[in-house]
C-alpha positions in Angstrom: -44.9 -68.1 -73.4 -44.8 -64.4 -72.7 -46.4 -62.1 -75.2 -44.1 -60.3 -77.7 -43.5 -56.7 -76.8 -42.0 -54.2 -79.3 -38.5 -52.9 -78.2 -37.7 -49.1 -78.1 -35.8 -48.1 -81.1 -32.4 -46.5 -80.1 -30.1 -44.9 -82.5 -26.4 -44.3 -81.7 -23.5 -43.0 -83.9 -20.3 -44.9 -83.6 -17.8 -43.3 -81.2 -20.3 -41.0 -79.6 -20.3 -42.0 -76.0 -21.9 -38.7 -75.0 -25.5 -40.1 -75.4 -24.8 -42.9 -73.0 -24.4 -45.5 -75.8 -20.9 -46.9 -75.1 -21.0 -50.3 -76.5 -17.8 -51.7 -74.9 -14.1 -51.4 -75.8 -14.0 -54.5 -78.0 -17.0 -53.6 -80.0 -16.1 -49.9 -80.3 -12.6 -51.1 -81.6 -14.3 -53.6 -84.1 -16.6 -50.9 -85.4 -13.8 -48.5 -85.9 -11.8 -51.2 -88.1 -15.1 -52.0 -89.9 -15.5 -48.4 -91.0 -12.0 -48.3 -92.4 -12.6 -51.7 -94.1 -15.8 -50.5 -95.9 -14.0 -47.3 -97.1 -11.2 -49.6 -98.5 -13.7 -51.9 -100.3 -15.2 -49.0 -102.1 -11.9 -47.7 -103.3 -10.6 -47.9 -106.9 -7.6 -49.9 -105.9 -9.5 -52.8 -104.3 -10.4 -55.7 -106.8 -11.0 -58.7 -104.6 -10.0 -60.6 -101.4 -7.1 -63.1 -101.4 -8.7 -65.8 -99.3 -6.8 -69.0 -98.1 -7.9 -72.5 -98.7 -11.3 -73.2 -97.2 -12.2 -69.4 -96.9 -13.0 -69.4 -100.6 -15.4 -72.3 -100.1 -17.0 -70.8 -97.2 -17.5 -67.6 -99.2 -19.1 -69.5 -102.1 -21.4 -71.5 -100.1 -24.4 -69.0 -99.7 -24.2 -68.5 -103.4 -24.5 -72.2 -104.2 -27.2 -72.7 -101.5 -29.4 -69.7 -103.0 -28.8 -71.1 -106.5 -30.2 -74.6 -105.2 -33.1 -73.0 -103.4 -34.1 -71.0 -106.5 -33.8 -73.9 -109.0 -30.9 -72.5 -110.9 -28.7 -75.5 -110.5 
């Protein structure tokens, strides 16, 4: 096994391709959508997501798992 080497830390602002940090069209598009989603989640008009069928179970799974691991269930 090769020894572990610390990677150089890079900082890039989304949408700033001038520094040579263009992440690709798909990732740039996803990040632009994510920024708008985060702003919407913080708005006064947002209360909760409306999830279909299995999605609500998938959303709850980490909570149940953490409760089991911490002995709360």
